[in-house]
DRENPAVEX-773787 format. One record per atom (N, C-alpha, C, CB): residue in one letter; x, y, z. Coordinates in steps of 0.05 Angstrom, whole numbers, plus 5000, padded with zeros to 4 digits. Atoms other than C-alpha are relative to their C-alpha. Glycine has a CB too. Layout:
! residues N
aXYZ
...
END
This chain:
! residues 219
x499449995029
x516653415001
x497449954985
x502249794992
x502650015013
x510853514953
x499749774981
x499550264986
x500250215020
x512552954905
x500049725012
x502150034980
x500450274989
x511652384954
x497149975009
x502049955024
x502750064992
x505152044971
x500249835025
x498449854978
x500150154975
x504051815043
x497349865003
x500650185024
x502550164996
x498951255052
x500149895028
x499849774978
x500050084972
x497251165125
x498549745004
x498750225017
x501250264997
x496050435141
x498649995027
x502149784998
x501550014975
x490550355193
x500549745015
x497050034994
x499350254986
x493449675212
x501150065028
x502049844984
x498949934973
x496950035270
x498350215014
x502850114996
x501849804987
x491150515286
x498649885024
x497950114980
x501650084977
x487250485350
x497049984991
x500350215025
x502650035011
x480650195327
x497850095019
x499549714992
x501949894981
x477150435390
x499350294993
x501049985028
x500549725008
x477751135360
x500850034971
x501550205019
x499150005028
x478650985286
x499350264986
x498849764985
x500849765013
x474751585263
x501850235007
x497150075007
x498249784991
x478952065304
x502849964989
x500050015031
x497350065009
x485451725283
x500250084970
x500749715004
x500049935028
x483751795209
x499850304996
x497749854985
x500349715002
x481452505219
x502750155006
x497850105020
x497549884993
x488052685253
x502149964978
x501149885026
x498150065022
x492052345197
x499450184976
x499949714993
x500849835023
x488052715144
x500750295006
x497049984995
x499449724992
x488853385181
x503050054999
x498950065028
x497149975000
x496353255186
x501249984972
x501349805018
x499149995027
x496853175111
x500749744986
x502450165000
x499550255016
x496952435091
x498450024974
x499249755017
x501349995027
x494952315019
x497949794996
x502149984979
x501950235003
x491551635022
x499749865027
x501149804979
x500450184978
x488751155074
x500449724989
x497250045014
x499250275009
x491750455067
x498649795017
x503049965000
x501550214986
x487549845085
x501149734992
x496950024993
x498850265004
x491049175092
x498049785006
x502549965018
x502050224998
x486448585079
x501449735000
x497950024977
x498650264998
x488947905103
x497949795007
x502250015021
x502050214997
x485147245100
x500849775018
x499249904973
x499150234983
x489246795146
x501049764984
x497849925017
x499050215017
x491246365086
x502350094983
x497749904982
x497849895015
x495346785039
x502350105018
x499050234981
x498249934978
x498647075101
x498849905026
x500550325001
x501150134976
x497946815172
x498050165016
x502349935018
x501749824985
x494247415200
x497250024987
x501350275004
x502749945010
x486847575193
x499450295008
x497849805011
x500649724993
x484748305189
x497350094990
x502250194988
x502449855006
x479548735154
x498649914975
x500750294998
x501550065023
x474048625105
x498750254987
x497849805006
x501249775013
x469749065060
x498650195018
x498049904979
x501549824982
x465849345119
x501950215012
x498849845023
x498249804991
x472149695143
x500550214979
x502749875009
x499849825023
x473050005074
x497650195000
x500349854973
x502449845000
x465850235077
x500050205023
x497549815002
x499849824977
x466950525146
x501950234995
x500949855025
x498149795007
x473150905123
x498950194979
x502649874990
x501249835021
x469351165063
x498150205013
x498549834979
x501749814986
x464351475111
x501550215016
x498049855018
x498449834983
x469851775153
x501550214984
x502049845016
x498249835015
x474152085099
x499550014970
x502949925005
x500249995029
x474252325027
x502749944987
x499150284991
x497450075011
x481652135019
x499849744984
x502149975023
x500050255015
x483151594968
x500649765019
x502150014978
x499750244984
x482550894999
x501749804983
x497349875008
x497950165012
x488650474981
x499949715012
x502950135004
x500650274989
x486649734990
x502049804989
x497149914993
x498050205007
x491849184991
x498949735008
x502850065015
x501250264995
x488948484984
x502249795003
x498149934977
x498250224995
x493347955016
x498249755005
x501950055025
x502050214998
x488247405001
x500449804977
x497250125000
x500250195021
x487546774962
x497650064982
x499849715011
x502249965019
x483246824899
x498950285002
x497849795003
x501049724997
x482747594900
x497850064981
x502250194996
x502149945019
x478247574839
x497249955012
x500449824975
x502650054987
x472747324885
x499150235018
x500049745015
x500549804979
x473147944929
x500050294989
x502049985022
x499649725008
x474648554886
x497450154996
x501550004973
x502549865004
x467448714870
x499050115027
x497849814988
x500949914973
x465748764945
x501650245009
x500249775020
x498449784991
x471549224959
x499650254983
x503049924999
x500649775017
x470049664899
x497350135008
x499849914970
x502649904992
x462749724921
x500250145027
x498049785001
x499749884973
x465149894992
x501350284999
x501649825018
x498949735003
x468850504965
x503050014995
x499450155024
x497150005006
x475950294948
x500650174975
x501149724996
x499149855024
x479650764900
x502249854985
x500950285008
x497950175011
x485650314890
x499849725012
x502950135005
x499950274990
x485949564895
x502549864989
x497449844992
x497650135008
x492649214894
x499949705008
x502550135014
x500050294996
x493448454887
x502849904996
x498049864981
x497350125002
x499447994892
x500349844974
x500549825024
x499450165023
x502847674833
x500349705009
x502750094987
x499550274991
x504347064876
x497549835002
x501450005028
x502350194998
x499646464870
x497550104988
x499549945029
x502449885012
x494946844825
x500049954970
x500050315006
x499950065028
x494046494758
x498150174983
x499249714996
x501949835015
x488346974739
x500750295002
x497249955011
x499249724995
x492347604751
x499350194978
x503050015006
x500649825023
x491447884681
x497050085000
x500749864973
x502849955000
x483947814683
x499150165024
x498449744998
x500849864975
x483448054755
x500750304998
x501449875024
x499349725003
x487248694740
x498250154981
x502950024990
x501949885018
x482748834681
x497350055013
x499649814975
x502649984986
x476648714725
x500150235020
x499449745014
x499849784981
x479149204777
x499650274986
x502850005014
x500349755014
x479649754725
x497150044990
x501950014976
x502849995009
x472749584698
x498150085023
x499149734988
x501649924976
x470149704769
x500650295008
x500649815023
x499349724995
x472850414764
x502050045023
x497550175004
x497949984980
x478550274812
x502749994986
x499849785021
x497350015011
x486050364799
x501349745009
x501650255008
x498750264993
x489549684796
x502950035007
x499649814978
x497150024993
x496149534830
x500849715002
x500550155026
x498850274998
x500748934831
x502150015023
x501249904973
x498350014976
x504648714893
x502149784997
x498349955025
x497750185000
x511448374899
x500849945029
x502350114984
x498950084974
x513347984961
x503050015000
x499049715008
x497149984999
x520548024985
x501549784984
x501049995028
x498650225014
x522347344955
x499349974971
x499449755014
x501050015028
x519047484887
x501650184982
x497050064998
x498349835017
x523447734830
x498350214985
x501449834979
x501449785014
x521548394796
x499149914972
x501850244998
x500750095028
x521548034728
x497349864998
x502249814990
x502550155001
x515247654748
x497750174991
x499449885027
x502249835007
x510948264733
x500350144973
x499650225021
x499349865025
x514048464666
x497749994980
x502549894988
x502150045021
x508148194625
x497450155006
x499449714997
x502649874993
x502748584662
x500450305008
x498749855023
x499549724992
x505949274672
x498050194987
x502850084992
x501949825014
x501149584621
x497250005012
x499949924971
x502750034988
x495249374664
x499850155027
x499349715004
x500049904972
x497249724729
x500650305001
x501949855017
x499449724994
x497550424758
x502050025022
x497550155008
x498350004977
x501750224817
x501449735003
x498450075026
x498550254993
x507149714835
x500950035029
x502549964981
x499450004972
x507549564909
x502249805006
x497449945017
x497850174992
x514249294932
x500049965030
x502750114990
x500050064971
x513748955000
x502950025010
x498749735006
x497349964988
x519749175042
x500149865027
x500650295003
x500050204978
x517748675098
x498549764989
x498850125026
x501850225006
x514547995096
x497250075008
x501049745014
x502749914994
x507048125091
x498749855023
x498349984975
x501650134979
x502447975149
x499750155026
x501249745005
x500049874974
x504148415208
x501350284998
x501449845022
x498749744999
x505849145222
x502249995021
x497950225007
x497949984980
x511949355261
x502549834994
x499049935026
x497750175006
x516948895225
x502450184991
x499349804979
x497549875009
x524149085208
x500150014970
x502449875012
x499649965029
x525549365139
x502049814989
x500850304995
x498150185013
x528948885091
x501750164981
x498449774985
x498349835017
x534949245061
x500249914971
x502850025012
x499850105027
x535248795000
x497850094982
x500149705000
x502249915016
x528649074977
x500650264984
x497550055018
x499249755014
x532149724956
x500849934971
x502350145015
x499150085027
x535449364897
x497749934983
x502049775002
x502350085016
x528749094876
x498450254990
x498149825016
x501449755008
x525649794875
x501550124976
x499950205023
x498449905023
x531450024830
x499449844975
x503049985007
x500550175024
x530149424784
x497250064989
x500149715008
x502749935010
x522749594780
x500050264986
x497950005023
x499849745013
x524250314765
x501349984972
x501750195018
x498750035026
x528850104708
x498249864981
x502649855004
x501950145017
x523549634681
x497950194988
x498649785016
x502149825009
x518650214675
x500950194978
x499050165024
x498949835021
x523250624631
x498550274999
x499949874973
x501449745002
x518851204607
x497149995009
x500150094971
x502850024990
x512350964639
x499850145027
x499149705003
x499949844976
x512351524688
x497450025015
x501050284994
x502649984987
x504951474703
x499649785021
x497849994980
x500250224981
x506050824742
x501550075025
x501049734988
x498749944974
x507550944816
x501349755011
x497950115020
x498750214984
x512450524855
x499450065030
x503149974994
x500749974972
x510050424926
x501649815017
x496949955005
x498550164981
x514150164985
x498349965025
x502750125007
x501750064977
x510649815043
x501549825019
x497449874990
x498950164979
x513749565107
x502550125012
x500749734989
x497749894986
x518449855159
x500750284990
x502349824996
x499449735010
x517750545129
x500150205023
x497850094979
x499649814978
x520551065177
x501750234989
x501549865024
x498449775009
x524451715174
x502849914993
x500050225021
x497450115007
x530751285169
x500049854974
x501049825022
x500050175024
x528550815113
x498750144976
x498549755006
x501449865023
x524051285071
x502050134981
x498150205011
x498149885019
x529951675042
x501449804982
x502150175015
x498650205016
x533251035019
x498249894977
x500849765018
x501850105022
x527150774981
x499150224981
x497549875013
x500549775017
x525751474955
x502250024979
x499850265016
x497749995018
x532751484925
x499949784980
x502650005016
x500150235018
x531550794895
x497850034979
x499449755016
x502049955021
x525351044858
x497149995010
x500349804979
x502750004990
x519250964903
x499050295004
x499849845026
x501249734995
x514551564907
x497549985017
x499450134973
x502250034981
x508851274948
x500949825022
x497549874985
x498950144976
x510051015019
x497749935019
x502150185014
x501950094980
x505650605065
x501450005027
x498949724993
x498949994973
x506950755138
x497749955020
x501350285006
x501950084979
x503350455198
x501050095027
x499549704999
x498949944974
x507350455262
x501150285002
x502149795008
x498649744999
x511251075245
x498150244998
x502050034978
x502149795000
x504651465238
x498349965025
x498349994975
x502050034979
x499551165286
x501249935028
x498149794992
x498850064974
x504450955341
x502550165005
x500749705001
x497749834996
x509451515336
x499950125028
x500150234979
x500049904972
x511551735407
x499050295002
x502749985011
x500849725000
x510152465388
x497250044989
x501950164985
x502749975010
x503252325360
x499949984969
x498950255008
x500450045029
x500352245290
x501250234983
x497049974994
x499149775015
x501852945266
x503150014999
x499050265013
x497150004999
x509152905288
x501149784983
x501049975029
x499150235016
x509952225255
x499950074970
x498349765005
x500349935028
x507352485188
x502050224992
x497150104994
x498149785005
x511553125193
x502949894997
x499950205023
x497350115001
x517952725205
x500449834975
x500549835025
x499850155024
x516552255147
x500450194976
x497549834995
x499849815023
x515552845099
x502750135000
x497850205001
x497449874999
x521753195124
x502349824992
x500550115029
x497850195006
x525952565115
x500549974971
x499349745012
x499750025029
x524852585040
x501150264988
x497449924987
x499149755011
x527053305033
x502950014992
x499550225021
END
């Protein structure tokens, strides 16, 4: 379906052949490359830093969709922007400087996004909607790939969609447990951008087959 955006999360990619994996995903028609950044504090896992964004920028011309799961994201956005990020999304949770940080992301010529954890109400972002281009609704608890989709997140996506009213330029993105079974449900709820990791990079039929099945599922 042409009106969905697939963002391939390299969290499930084989880093021994990252360049080839991204190339195959791009060739198969993904729209963005998603990079999950975790600091071991905001979430229990530790993953990638700006150097991975810089590496991906050398590998592909696709937009780089960076999700910061870190404490004090305002201290890191400049490094990720310089590394080549096109979009930088930060969490509403535990972020007293969220207004200023979102403004700073835009000043760095990146598109700002705001993220909602499963336990965070949609109403928490109502005051900063005018500052963002994307609202990322976590459909699993952040920190690890391969988790089961949380069905209750569908209602939150509907709520976010209703909050936006006529602000059609703001994308709703779903991240976590996105598969050919769950994508149609979150699409119906109002999401139009989808982060997929395991269902792309670890699909039994290969990367191309995984992407093809995701797109067909929204038809």
